[in-house]
C-alpha positions as CSV (number, residue, x, y, z in Angstrom):
1,M,54.6,-61.5,-32.6
2,K,51.7,-61.6,-30.1
3,K,53.9,-63.8,-27.8
4,L,57.0,-61.4,-28.2
5,Y,54.6,-58.5,-27.6
6,G,53.4,-60.1,-24.4
7,I,57.0,-61.1,-23.1
8,F,58.0,-57.3,-23.7
9,L,55.1,-56.1,-21.5
10,M,56.2,-58.7,-18.7
11,L,59.7,-57.4,-18.6
12,M,58.4,-53.9,-18.4
13,L,56.4,-55.1,-15.4
14,A,59.3,-55.7,-13.6
15,L,60.5,-52.2,-13.9
16,V,57.1,-50.2,-13.3
17,L,53.9,-50.4,-11.4
18,A,54.9,-49.5,-7.9
19,A,51.8,-51.5,-6.9
20,C,49.6,-49.9,-4.5
21,S,47.9,-52.3,-2.3
22,G,49.2,-51.0,1.0
23,G,52.6,-52.7,1.2
24,S,55.3,-50.3,3.0
25,D,58.0,-49.1,0.5
26,D,60.4,-49.9,3.4
27,A,59.0,-53.2,4.3
28,E,61.8,-55.6,5.5
29,G,61.9,-59.4,5.6
30,S,59.8,-62.1,4.2
31,S,60.3,-65.6,2.9
32,E,62.2,-65.6,-0.3
33,S,60.7,-67.1,-3.5
34,G,61.7,-70.8,-4.1
35,S,61.6,-72.8,-7.1
36,E,60.4,-76.1,-5.5
37,G,56.8,-75.3,-4.7
38,G,55.3,-75.8,-8.0
39,E,57.3,-79.4,-8.3
40,N,55.9,-80.8,-5.0
41,A,52.4,-82.0,-5.5
42,G,51.6,-81.5,-1.8
43,T,52.8,-78.0,-1.7
44,V,51.3,-74.7,-3.2
45,E,53.6,-71.9,-3.5
46,I,51.7,-68.5,-3.0
47,F,53.8,-65.6,-4.7
48,S,53.0,-61.9,-3.5
49,W,53.9,-58.9,-2.3
50,W,51.9,-58.7,1.0
51,T,54.4,-58.3,3.7
52,G,53.1,-55.1,5.3
53,A,51.0,-54.6,8.2
54,G,47.6,-55.8,7.8
55,E,48.2,-57.4,4.1
56,E,50.6,-59.8,5.8
57,D,48.2,-60.6,8.5
58,G,45.4,-61.4,6.1
59,L,47.7,-63.6,4.0
60,L,48.7,-65.6,6.9
61,A,45.0,-66.1,8.3
62,L,44.3,-67.4,4.6
63,I,47.1,-69.7,4.6
64,D,46.0,-71.0,8.3
65,L,42.5,-71.6,7.3
66,F,43.3,-73.3,4.1
67,E,45.7,-75.6,5.6
68,K,43.2,-76.8,8.3
69,K,40.5,-77.3,5.8
70,N,43.4,-79.1,3.5
71,P,45.8,-80.9,5.8
72,D,47.2,-82.8,2.7
73,I,48.2,-79.5,1.4
74,T,51.1,-77.3,2.6
75,I,51.2,-73.6,1.6
76,E,54.7,-72.2,1.0
77,N,54.6,-68.3,1.4
78,A,57.0,-66.8,-1.2
79,A,55.9,-63.2,-0.4
80,V,58.8,-60.7,-1.7
81,A,59.3,-57.5,0.2
82,G,60.2,-54.2,-0.9
83,G,59.2,-51.5,-3.4
84,A,55.7,-51.8,-2.8
85,G,55.7,-54.7,-5.2
86,T,58.2,-53.8,-7.6
87,N,60.7,-56.2,-6.3
88,A,58.4,-58.9,-6.3
89,K,57.5,-58.3,-9.9
90,A,60.9,-58.3,-11.0
91,V,61.5,-61.5,-9.4
92,L,58.2,-62.9,-10.7
93,A,59.2,-61.8,-14.5
94,T,62.6,-63.5,-14.0
95,R,60.9,-66.8,-13.0
96,M,58.1,-66.8,-15.6
97,E,60.6,-66.1,-18.5
98,G,62.6,-69.1,-16.9
99,N,59.8,-71.6,-17.1
100,D,59.9,-71.6,-13.4
101,P,56.3,-70.2,-12.1
102,P,55.2,-70.2,-8.9
103,S,52.1,-72.3,-8.1
104,T,50.0,-69.0,-8.2
105,F,50.8,-65.4,-7.9
106,Q,49.2,-62.1,-7.0
107,V,48.5,-60.0,-10.1
108,H,46.2,-56.9,-10.7
109,G,43.1,-57.5,-12.8
110,G,43.3,-55.8,-16.0
111,D,45.9,-55.2,-18.5
112,E,48.4,-56.2,-16.0
113,L,47.1,-59.6,-16.3
114,N,45.6,-59.8,-19.5
115,E,47.9,-57.9,-21.8
116,G,51.1,-59.4,-19.7
117,W,50.9,-62.6,-18.7
118,V,47.8,-64.0,-20.6
119,A,48.9,-62.3,-23.9
120,A,52.1,-64.0,-23.7
121,D,50.4,-67.5,-23.3
122,K,51.4,-68.0,-19.6
123,M,48.1,-68.6,-17.9
124,E,45.6,-71.5,-18.1
125,P,41.9,-70.5,-18.2
126,L,39.5,-71.0,-15.2
127,N,36.3,-71.2,-16.9
128,D,35.5,-74.4,-15.4
129,L,36.1,-73.0,-11.6
130,Y,33.6,-70.1,-12.3
131,E,31.2,-72.5,-13.7
132,E,31.4,-75.2,-10.9
133,N,31.2,-72.3,-8.2
134,G,28.6,-70.1,-9.8
135,W,30.7,-67.3,-9.6
136,K,29.4,-65.2,-12.6
137,K,26.6,-64.6,-10.2
138,K,28.9,-63.7,-7.4
139,F,31.4,-61.3,-8.9
140,P,30.1,-58.2,-10.7
141,E,30.5,-58.5,-14.4
142,E,32.5,-55.3,-15.0
143,L,34.9,-57.1,-12.5
144,I,35.0,-60.5,-14.5
145,D,35.6,-58.4,-17.6
146,L,38.9,-57.3,-15.9
147,V,40.1,-60.8,-15.5
148,S,38.9,-62.0,-18.8
149,K,40.5,-62.1,-22.4
150,D,39.1,-63.5,-25.6
151,G,36.3,-65.2,-23.9
152,N,38.1,-66.8,-21.3
153,I,38.5,-66.2,-17.5
154,Y,42.0,-66.2,-16.1
155,S,42.2,-65.4,-12.3
156,V,40.1,-65.2,-9.1
157,P,39.5,-61.6,-7.6
158,V,40.2,-61.9,-4.0
159,N,39.7,-58.3,-2.8
160,I,38.8,-54.8,-4.0
161,H,40.4,-51.6,-3.3
162,R,38.9,-48.2,-4.2
163,G,41.2,-45.5,-5.9
164,N,38.8,-42.7,-6.4
165,V,38.6,-41.5,-2.6
166,I,39.6,-38.5,-0.8
167,F,40.4,-38.9,3.0
168,Y,40.5,-35.7,5.1
169,N,41.2,-34.6,8.7
170,K,37.9,-33.9,10.3
171,K,38.9,-31.4,12.8
172,V,40.6,-29.3,10.0
173,F,37.4,-29.4,7.9
174,E,35.1,-28.5,10.9
175,E,37.6,-25.6,12.1
176,N,37.3,-24.1,8.6
177,G,33.8,-24.6,8.0
178,I,34.3,-26.9,5.0
179,D,32.0,-29.6,3.8
180,E,32.9,-32.4,1.7
181,P,33.2,-31.1,-2.0
182,E,31.5,-33.1,-4.7
183,T,32.6,-30.8,-7.7
184,F,35.8,-29.3,-8.8
185,E,34.4,-25.9,-7.9
186,E,33.8,-26.8,-4.6
187,F,37.0,-28.5,-4.0
188,F,38.9,-25.5,-5.3
189,A,36.8,-23.1,-3.0
190,A,37.7,-25.3,-0.2
191,S,41.2,-25.3,-1.1
192,E,41.2,-21.5,-1.0
193,K,40.1,-21.3,2.3
194,L,42.6,-23.8,3.6
195,Q,45.4,-21.8,1.8
196,E,44.2,-19.0,3.7
197,A,44.3,-20.7,7.2
198,G,47.7,-21.9,6.4
199,V,46.8,-25.5,5.8
200,T,48.1,-27.6,2.6
201,P,44.9,-28.6,0.8
202,M,45.9,-31.5,-0.7
203,A,48.8,-33.9,0.5
204,L,51.0,-35.7,-2.0
205,G,53.9,-38.2,-1.8
206,D,55.3,-39.0,-5.2
207,K,58.5,-40.3,-4.3
208,N,57.3,-43.1,-6.1
209,S,55.4,-42.2,-9.5
210,W,52.1,-43.7,-8.9
211,P,50.3,-41.3,-6.4
212,A,50.7,-38.5,-8.8
213,T,49.2,-40.6,-11.7
214,Q,46.5,-41.9,-9.6
215,I,45.4,-38.3,-9.0
216,F,45.5,-37.5,-12.8
217,E,43.5,-40.7,-13.7
218,N,40.7,-39.6,-11.1
219,V,40.6,-36.2,-12.6
220,L,40.2,-37.9,-16.1
221,L,37.2,-39.9,-14.6
222,G,35.6,-36.9,-13.1
223,V,36.0,-35.0,-16.5
224,L,35.2,-37.9,-19.1
225,G,32.7,-40.1,-16.9
226,P,32.9,-43.7,-16.8
227,D,32.2,-44.8,-20.6
228,D,34.5,-42.3,-22.2
229,Y,37.2,-43.0,-19.6
230,K,37.2,-46.4,-20.7
231,K,37.1,-45.5,-24.5
232,L,40.2,-43.2,-23.9
233,F,42.3,-45.9,-22.8
234,E,40.8,-48.4,-25.4
235,G,42.0,-45.8,-28.1
236,E,38.5,-44.8,-29.2
237,I,39.2,-41.3,-27.7
238,P,42.5,-39.3,-28.6
239,F,44.5,-37.9,-25.9
240,D,44.2,-34.4,-27.3
241,D,40.3,-34.5,-27.0
242,E,39.5,-31.2,-25.6
243,R,38.3,-32.8,-22.5
244,V,41.8,-34.5,-21.8
245,V,43.0,-31.1,-22.1
246,E,40.7,-29.8,-19.7
247,A,41.5,-32.6,-17.2
248,A,45.2,-31.9,-17.4
249,E,44.5,-28.0,-16.8
250,T,42.3,-29.1,-13.6
251,F,45.2,-31.5,-12.7
252,G,47.5,-28.7,-12.5
253,K,45.3,-26.7,-10.4
254,I,45.1,-29.6,-7.9
255,L,49.0,-29.6,-7.9
256,D,48.8,-25.9,-7.1
257,N,47.6,-26.9,-3.7
258,I,50.0,-29.6,-2.8
259,N,52.6,-29.8,-0.3
260,E,56.2,-28.4,-1.3
261,D,58.1,-31.5,-0.1
262,H,55.9,-34.0,-2.1
263,A,58.8,-35.6,-4.3
264,A,60.7,-36.5,-0.9
265,R,57.7,-38.4,0.6
266,N,55.9,-41.7,0.0
267,W,52.3,-42.1,0.5
268,Q,52.5,-43.0,4.1
269,D,54.6,-39.9,4.7
270,S,51.9,-37.8,2.9
271,A,49.0,-39.5,5.0
272,Q,50.8,-38.2,8.1
273,L,50.4,-34.9,7.1
274,V,46.8,-35.3,7.0
275,A,46.8,-37.1,10.3
276,N,48.7,-34.2,12.2
277,G,46.5,-31.5,10.4
278,E,49.4,-29.9,8.2
279,A,47.5,-31.2,5.3
280,A,43.7,-31.6,5.0
281,M,43.1,-34.1,2.2
282,L,44.8,-37.1,0.7
283,N,43.7,-39.0,-2.4
284,M,44.8,-42.6,-1.9
285,G,43.4,-45.9,-2.3
286,D,41.6,-47.2,0.7
287,W,44.5,-49.0,1.9
288,A,45.3,-45.6,3.4
289,K,42.1,-46.2,5.8
290,G,43.9,-49.4,7.1
291,Y,47.1,-47.1,7.6
292,F,45.3,-44.5,9.5
293,V,43.4,-47.1,11.7
294,N,46.2,-49.5,12.4
295,D,49.3,-47.6,12.1
296,L,48.2,-44.1,13.4
297,D,45.5,-45.1,15.8
298,M,42.8,-43.0,14.1
299,K,39.1,-43.4,14.3
300,T,37.0,-43.6,11.2
301,G,34.4,-41.0,11.3
302,E,35.7,-39.2,14.2
303,D,39.5,-38.3,13.2
304,F,39.2,-38.9,9.7
305,G,36.3,-38.9,7.0
306,F,36.0,-39.7,3.2
307,F,34.5,-38.8,0.2
308,E,34.6,-39.7,-3.5
309,F,36.8,-37.7,-5.7
310,P,35.1,-34.6,-7.1
311,G,33.1,-35.4,-10.0
312,T,33.0,-39.3,-9.5
313,K,30.2,-39.8,-7.5
314,G,28.6,-43.2,-8.4
315,E,31.8,-44.5,-10.0
316,F,34.1,-46.7,-8.3
317,Q,37.8,-46.7,-9.6
318,V,38.5,-50.5,-8.9
319,I,41.9,-52.1,-8.0
320,T,41.7,-55.7,-7.5
321,D,44.2,-58.2,-6.3
322,T,43.9,-61.6,-8.2
323,F,45.5,-65.2,-8.5
324,G,45.4,-67.5,-11.4
325,L,46.8,-71.0,-12.7
326,P,50.3,-70.3,-14.6
327,K,51.1,-73.0,-17.2
328,G,53.4,-75.5,-16.8
329,I,53.0,-76.2,-12.7
330,E,53.2,-79.7,-11.8
331,N,50.1,-79.6,-9.4
332,P,47.3,-77.9,-11.1
333,D,44.6,-79.7,-8.9
334,E,45.9,-78.5,-5.6
335,V,46.3,-75.2,-7.1
336,K,42.8,-75.1,-8.1
337,K,41.6,-76.2,-4.7
338,F,43.5,-73.0,-3.4
339,L,41.9,-70.9,-6.1
340,T,38.5,-72.2,-5.3
341,F,39.1,-71.4,-1.6
342,L,40.0,-67.7,-2.5
343,G,36.9,-67.3,-4.4
344,S,34.8,-68.2,-1.3
345,T,33.0,-66.0,1.0
346,E,34.6,-67.6,3.8
347,A,38.2,-66.8,2.6
348,Q,37.5,-63.4,1.5
349,D,35.7,-62.4,4.9
350,V,38.7,-63.7,6.9
351,F,41.3,-62.0,4.6
352,N,39.6,-58.6,3.7
353,P,38.9,-57.1,7.3
354,L,42.7,-57.6,8.1
355,K,43.9,-56.2,4.8
356,G,41.6,-53.2,5.0
357,S,40.1,-54.1,1.7
358,I,36.6,-55.2,0.8
359,P,35.6,-58.7,-0.8
360,A,35.4,-59.1,-4.5
361,R,32.1,-61.0,-4.0
362,T,28.9,-59.3,-3.6
363,D,27.5,-61.8,-1.1
364,A,29.8,-61.4,1.7
365,D,28.9,-61.0,5.6
366,E,28.7,-57.2,5.9
367,S,28.9,-57.7,9.8
368,K,32.4,-58.3,9.4
369,Y,33.5,-54.8,8.2
370,D,33.7,-51.4,9.6
371,A,31.8,-48.3,8.6
372,Y,34.0,-47.4,5.7
373,G,33.8,-51.0,4.6
374,K,30.1,-51.3,4.7
375,E,29.8,-48.1,2.6
376,A,32.5,-49.2,0.2
377,M,30.6,-52.4,-0.2
378,K,27.5,-50.8,-1.0
379,D,29.1,-48.5,-3.4
380,F,30.9,-51.5,-5.2
381,G,27.7,-53.2,-5.6
382,E,25.8,-50.1,-6.9
383,S,28.4,-48.0,-8.9
384,R,30.0,-48.2,-12.3
385,L,33.5,-49.9,-12.0
386,V,36.2,-48.6,-13.9
387,P,39.9,-49.8,-14.2
388,S,42.9,-48.0,-12.7
389,L,45.6,-46.8,-14.8
390,A,48.2,-46.1,-11.9
391,H,47.7,-49.7,-10.7
392,G,48.1,-51.6,-14.3
393,S,44.7,-52.3,-15.0
394,A,43.4,-49.7,-17.5
395,A,46.3,-49.9,-20.0
396,S,49.6,-51.7,-20.9
397,A,52.8,-51.7,-19.0
398,G,54.4,-49.9,-21.7
399,F,51.7,-47.1,-21.9
400,L,52.0,-46.9,-18.0
401,T,55.7,-46.4,-17.9
402,K,55.5,-43.4,-20.3
403,A,52.3,-42.0,-18.8
404,N,54.1,-42.1,-15.1
405,Q,57.3,-40.2,-16.8
406,A,54.8,-37.6,-18.4
407,V,53.2,-37.0,-15.3
408,N,56.5,-36.5,-13.4
409,I,57.3,-34.1,-15.8
410,F,54.2,-32.2,-15.6
411,V,54.2,-32.1,-11.6
412,T,57.4,-30.0,-12.1
413,Q,56.8,-28.1,-15.6
414,R,53.2,-27.6,-15.7
415,D,53.1,-27.5,-19.3
416,V,49.7,-28.7,-20.7
417,D,50.7,-28.9,-24.3
418,N,54.0,-31.0,-23.7
419,F,51.9,-33.3,-21.1
420,I,49.1,-33.9,-24.0
421,Q,51.7,-34.6,-26.7
422,A,53.5,-37.0,-24.4
423,L,50.3,-38.9,-23.6
424,K,49.4,-38.9,-27.3
425,D,53.0,-40.2,-28.0
426,A,52.6,-42.9,-25.5
427,S,49.1,-44.0,-26.7
428,S,50.9,-46.0,-29.6
429,D,51.8,-48.5,-26.7
430,M,48.4,-49.2,-25.4
C-alpha cells in the first residue's frame, strides 16, 4: 500500500504544483530530456525546469564550473520549459514510472520529495555524503529535516527562496506616508489609505493557482505561529480550529484589496502593477526580486523595498530546490560527485547570485550577494524555518490539489464556512 500511495502522489505531482522558483509561464525552448544520460557512465543528466532568465544562467554556470573541475564527466542539461515547472514534473513522472530516471532531478524539499519519490521507494539515501562533507553542520537542522524521511537524508539543497516577503513600490509608500506594516492591523490601515489614493493595495496574479495559496499560507503562519503552523499540516490541529477560521477571514479581507483582473494575470504581470505604481504591494517569493532587478531594471532599496508578511517577523517560509540520487541509474558514483559539488560553497555562490536566491549553506560568502541577499541570508540563519504549502513542502500533492481548488473558489465566492469545510475534507489526503 505504501508504494501504491507514493505512486499516486507522484502522478498527482504531474498535474499540480505550479512551481515557483522564478521560471516564466511562457518560457520557450530548452533541451529536451533524454533517456541516455543515466546509461552513459561518463554523462550526468541534470533534469530541471530552470529555463527562465537568471535561473538558466545559474544552471549553466554550475555546469560549466563542474565540467572544468571534472573533465572526464559530461553534463547533459535536460531542462524542460513551460508551465513554471508543471511540464517538467509531468515528464519526470512518466520517466520515473517507466524506470527511466534522469541521473538527478530538481525537486522541492519537503513532502514533494519525501511523500512522493521517497515514499514510492524511488530514491537512494545520501547519509554518506552528509557525513563525508560535514554538511550537518553547514545546513540548518530544520532544512535537513525537509529532505529527510525515516532517519535518512535524500537530497542536497542548492538554494533557498523565501515565501513570506512582501515587495512594495517605494515611491507609492512615500507619497502616501505609509510605513512598512508589521501587523495585520497596520496592513489594513495602509490598504485603506492606498484605496483612498486610487492605488490597488495588493497585486495578485492567480492565473496559476499557487500565488493565492501562497498568500493564504502566509496568513496562516501569521495567525498560528511557526509551531502550530507545522502542527496544522501534520494533522495535530484540525482545519476547523478557530484560528484557521480567523486566518480565512483575514485572507478574505486581503482579497478585498487586490486588482480586479487578478485571474487574467500571472505573477510577473502582477509584479508589473507594482513596478508602475498601479499597485503598492506584492506577496511573492523572492524570485520576484530577481524579476524587478533583471527584467524591469529596478533598484533594490530605491525603487522597491521589502518586509516580512504581517505577523511573520522572525519566521522564514522556506522554498528549497534540491537534487537527489534516483534508484536504478547506471552511474551513481559520477552523480554523487555532482551532488557533492552542488553542496559546496563554491557551487552555491556561483549559482545563487545569478538565480536571485540565497545559498542553503550558512557559511557562504556574503560579499557575493546584494543588500536583499545579505538580509535574507541573515534571516535564514536566525529565523524559524517553516515549509511552504503552495510549493509542495508542507503537505502531500493530493492535499495541495484540493487546497488550491478550495482557495480558488474562496477567492471568487468568499464563503468562509465552505472554505473551512473544503480544507477539512482535503486533510484526509495529508
